[in-house]
C-alpha positions as CSV (number, residue, x, y, z in Angstrom):
1,M,-6.2,14.2,31.7
2,N,-6.5,12.8,28.0
3,A,-6.8,9.1,27.0
4,S,-3.2,9.1,26.1
5,D,-2.2,10.1,29.6
6,K,-4.6,7.6,31.2
7,S,-3.2,4.7,29.0
8,R,0.4,5.7,30.1
9,E,-0.5,5.6,33.8
10,A,-2.3,2.3,33.5
11,G,1.0,0.8,32.2
12,V,-1.0,0.1,28.6
13,P,1.5,-0.4,26.0
14,R,0.9,2.1,23.2
15,L,1.1,0.9,19.5
16,L,1.5,3.1,16.5
17,I,0.4,1.3,13.1
18,L,1.8,2.9,10.0
19,G,-1.4,2.0,7.8
20,G,-3.0,2.5,4.6
21,T,-3.2,-1.2,3.6
22,N,-5.8,-3.8,4.4
23,E,-3.5,-5.5,6.7
24,A,-3.2,-2.6,8.8
25,R,-7.0,-2.3,9.2
26,D,-7.1,-6.1,10.0
27,L,-4.5,-5.7,12.6
28,A,-6.2,-2.8,14.3
29,A,-9.4,-4.7,14.5
30,R,-7.7,-7.7,15.9
31,L,-6.0,-5.6,18.5
32,A,-9.0,-3.9,19.4
33,A,-10.8,-7.3,19.9
34,R,-8.1,-8.6,22.0
35,G,-7.6,-5.5,24.2
36,G,-4.5,-4.9,26.2
37,F,-3.0,-2.3,23.9
38,A,-3.7,1.6,23.1
39,V,-3.3,1.5,19.5
40,S,-3.4,4.4,17.0
41,L,-3.4,4.2,13.2
42,S,-1.4,6.8,10.9
43,L,-2.6,7.3,7.2
44,A,-0.7,9.1,4.7
45,G,-3.8,10.9,3.8
46,R,-3.7,10.2,0.2
47,T,-7.2,8.6,-0.2
48,R,-9.8,11.1,0.5
49,N,-12.2,8.7,2.0
50,P,-10.4,5.9,3.7
51,L,-12.1,2.8,4.9
52,P,-13.1,3.0,8.7
53,V,-10.8,1.5,11.2
54,E,-11.2,0.2,14.7
55,A,-8.6,2.7,16.2
56,P,-8.0,6.4,16.6
57,T,-6.6,7.6,13.4
58,R,-4.4,10.6,12.3
59,S,-3.9,11.5,8.7
60,G,-0.9,13.2,7.0
61,G,2.8,13.1,7.2
62,F,5.2,13.3,10.4
63,G,7.7,15.9,8.9
64,G,10.2,13.3,8.0
65,V,12.6,11.2,10.3
66,E,12.9,14.1,12.8
67,G,9.2,14.7,13.1
68,L,8.3,11.0,13.4
69,E,11.1,10.5,16.1
70,A,9.6,13.4,18.2
71,Y,6.1,11.9,17.8
72,L,7.4,8.5,19.0
73,K,8.9,10.3,22.1
74,T,6.0,12.7,22.9
75,E,3.3,10.1,22.7
76,G,5.4,7.4,24.6
77,I,5.1,5.0,21.9
78,D,6.2,1.6,23.0
79,A,6.4,-0.2,19.4
80,V,5.8,0.5,15.8
81,I,4.4,-1.7,13.2
82,D,5.1,-0.5,9.7
83,A,1.8,-1.7,7.8
84,T,2.3,0.8,4.9
85,H,1.8,-0.2,1.1
86,P,4.7,-2.0,-0.4
87,F,5.6,1.0,-2.4
88,A,5.8,3.3,0.4
89,A,9.5,3.0,0.5
90,T,10.1,6.5,1.9
91,M,7.7,6.3,4.7
92,S,9.3,2.9,5.6
93,H,12.8,4.1,5.5
94,N,11.7,7.1,7.7
95,A,10.0,4.8,10.1
96,A,13.0,2.5,10.6
97,E,15.5,5.4,11.2
98,A,13.1,7.4,13.5
99,A,12.3,4.3,15.6
100,R,16.1,3.5,15.8
101,R,16.8,6.9,17.1
102,A,13.9,6.9,19.5
103,G,15.0,3.4,20.9
104,V,11.3,2.0,20.1
105,P,11.0,-1.3,18.7
106,L,9.6,-1.8,15.0
107,I,8.3,-4.4,12.8
108,A,7.3,-4.5,9.2
109,L,4.1,-6.2,8.0
110,L,4.6,-6.8,4.4
111,R,2.3,-8.9,2.3
112,P,4.2,-11.3,-0.3
113,A,4.7,-10.1,-3.7
114,W,3.0,-11.7,-6.6
115,Q,5.2,-14.5,-8.3
116,R,5.0,-15.0,-12.0
117,Q,2.9,-18.2,-12.9
118,P,2.7,-20.5,-16.0
119,G,1.0,-18.3,-18.7
120,D,1.7,-15.0,-17.2
121,L,3.2,-12.4,-19.9
122,W,5.3,-10.4,-17.7
123,T,7.5,-7.6,-18.7
124,Q,9.4,-6.2,-15.5
125,A,10.0,-2.5,-15.1
126,T,12.1,-0.7,-12.1
127,D,9.7,2.3,-11.9
128,I,6.6,3.9,-13.4
129,A,8.6,5.8,-16.2
130,E,10.2,2.5,-17.3
131,A,6.8,0.8,-17.2
132,V,5.1,3.4,-19.7
133,E,8.3,3.3,-21.9
134,K,8.0,-0.5,-22.1
135,L,4.5,-0.3,-23.7
136,G,6.4,0.5,-26.9
137,P,5.7,3.0,-29.6
138,A,2.8,1.5,-31.3
139,P,-0.7,2.4,-30.0
140,R,-2.2,0.2,-27.3
141,R,-5.2,-0.2,-25.4
142,V,-4.0,-0.2,-21.8
143,L,-5.8,-0.5,-18.4
144,V,-3.8,1.4,-15.8
145,A,-3.7,0.3,-12.0
146,L,-1.1,2.4,-10.5
147,G,-3.1,4.8,-8.4
148,R,-3.9,8.5,-9.1
149,N,-0.7,10.1,-7.7
150,E,1.3,8.3,-10.3
151,V,-0.4,8.2,-13.6
152,R,0.9,11.7,-14.7
153,A,4.0,9.5,-16.2
154,L,1.4,8.3,-18.8
155,E,1.4,11.8,-20.5
156,A,5.0,10.8,-22.0
157,A,3.3,8.3,-24.2
158,P,0.1,9.9,-25.7
159,Q,-0.2,7.5,-28.5
160,H,-1.9,4.8,-26.3
161,A,-5.7,4.7,-25.2
162,Y,-5.8,4.4,-21.5
163,L,-8.4,3.1,-19.1
164,V,-7.3,4.6,-15.7
165,R,-8.7,3.0,-12.6
166,S,-8.3,4.7,-9.0
167,I,-10.1,5.1,-5.7
168,D,-10.2,9.0,-6.1
169,P,-10.7,10.8,-9.2
170,V,-7.7,11.9,-11.3
171,D,-8.0,15.8,-10.9
172,P,-7.3,17.5,-13.0
173,P,-7.6,15.0,-15.9
174,L,-4.5,13.8,-17.7
175,A,-3.5,16.0,-20.7
176,L,-4.1,12.8,-23.0
177,P,-6.1,12.6,-26.1
178,Q,-7.5,9.0,-25.3
179,A,-7.9,8.6,-21.6
180,R,-11.0,7.4,-19.7
181,Y,-11.5,7.1,-15.8
182,I,-13.1,4.4,-13.5
183,E,-13.3,5.3,-9.8
184,A,-13.6,2.0,-8.0
185,R,-12.2,0.3,-4.7
186,G,-11.2,-3.4,-4.6
187,P,-11.6,-5.9,-4.1
188,F,-11.9,-6.9,-7.9
189,P,-12.9,-10.5,-8.4
190,E,-11.4,-12.2,-11.5
191,A,-14.7,-12.8,-13.3
192,D,-15.2,-8.9,-13.2
193,E,-11.8,-8.0,-14.2
194,H,-11.9,-10.6,-17.1
195,A,-15.2,-8.8,-18.3
196,L,-13.6,-5.5,-17.9
197,L,-10.4,-6.5,-20.0
198,K,-12.6,-8.0,-23.0
199,T,-15.2,-5.2,-22.9
200,H,-12.6,-2.5,-23.4
201,R,-10.4,-4.7,-25.8
202,I,-7.3,-4.2,-23.4
203,D,-4.1,-5.7,-24.6
204,A,-1.8,-4.3,-22.0
205,L,-1.8,-3.9,-18.3
206,L,0.2,-1.6,-16.2
207,S,0.5,-2.7,-12.7
208,K,2.7,-2.4,-9.4
209,N,3.6,-5.8,-7.8
210,S,1.5,-4.8,-4.8
211,G,0.6,-8.4,-3.8
212,G,-2.3,-9.5,-1.8
213,E,-5.5,-11.0,-3.1
214,A,-7.8,-7.8,-3.4
215,T,-6.4,-6.8,-6.6
216,Y,-4.8,-9.9,-7.8
217,G,-8.0,-10.7,-10.0
218,K,-6.6,-8.4,-12.9
219,I,-3.5,-10.4,-12.9
220,K,-5.4,-13.8,-13.2
221,A,-7.8,-12.2,-16.0
222,A,-4.7,-11.1,-17.8
223,R,-3.2,-14.5,-17.7
224,A,-6.3,-16.1,-19.0
225,L,-6.7,-13.8,-21.9
226,G,-3.1,-13.6,-22.8
227,I,-2.5,-9.9,-22.1
228,E,0.8,-8.6,-21.4
229,V,1.5,-6.9,-17.8
230,I,3.9,-4.4,-17.5
231,M,4.8,-5.1,-13.7
232,V,6.7,-2.4,-11.8
233,T,8.9,-4.2,-9.1
234,R,8.9,-3.2,-5.6
235,P,11.4,-0.6,-4.3
236,P,14.0,-1.5,-1.9
237,R,12.9,-1.4,1.7
238,P,14.8,-1.0,5.1
239,E,16.3,-4.0,6.6
240,V,14.2,-4.6,9.7
241,E,12.4,-7.5,11.2
242,T,9.5,-8.3,8.9
243,V,6.5,-10.7,8.9
244,D,3.9,-11.3,6.1
245,S,0.8,-11.6,8.3
246,V,-1.2,-10.1,11.1
247,D,-0.6,-13.4,13.1
248,G,3.1,-12.7,12.6
249,V,2.8,-9.2,14.2
250,L,0.6,-10.6,17.1
251,D,3.4,-13.1,17.9
252,W,5.9,-10.4,17.9
253,L,4.0,-8.3,20.3
254,E,3.4,-11.3,22.6
255,T,7.2,-12.0,22.5
256,L,7.8,-8.2,23.0
257,S,5.7,-8.2,26.0
258,R,7.5,-11.0,27.7
259,T,10.8,-9.8,27.2
260,S,10.0,-6.0,28.2
């Protein structure tokens, strides 16, 4: 008998966290300390060396809605927490539909988006391609904080000098005459970001509106230095019950336990 069978026999609720965010790791740690649940965490597998998590972890896709629905049923999942990145809209839509089909309760844990503050020089873009276009035709020095899977769009604007930051290496390198690379994982304090922007004489920042504190330092530093931020807005997400904190998920699980 494996661990999954034992937890089902013992009547322990089985939770699936769709992760890849700091919130997902925090939730897994809180649930591990609390006990009373059999928790598993699923990662998309895009980061080569993800941070350790206090829960059994699987990596890679499920095979669309049908694959995830089958997984929920086969594993006897009692609830799903969608704690994916705010820009992982496809996964969120798949999760909502798979949970609906499988009859499994689902809640989304979504950190609040950054809001424009006095002094921010933001130009909004609906996607990465539009963000690159809005850099304009004149050469600029650009800090790129988009993630390595999306930076190929920069090749449409080779006139700029790019400083590309990602957790994993951009491989192969971009087909650009002026591109430098930094491999780093947040959090990134404002003071460090301020120094980075000044040292490299950055005059534009490409960023997704990911929200959260870990990577907000660059936004604060850009504000202080009067640097334009081309901000990619979040994609539409499914209309499901949503909370913005780990405590909100724990409250939901408590309510779910009382009503089940």
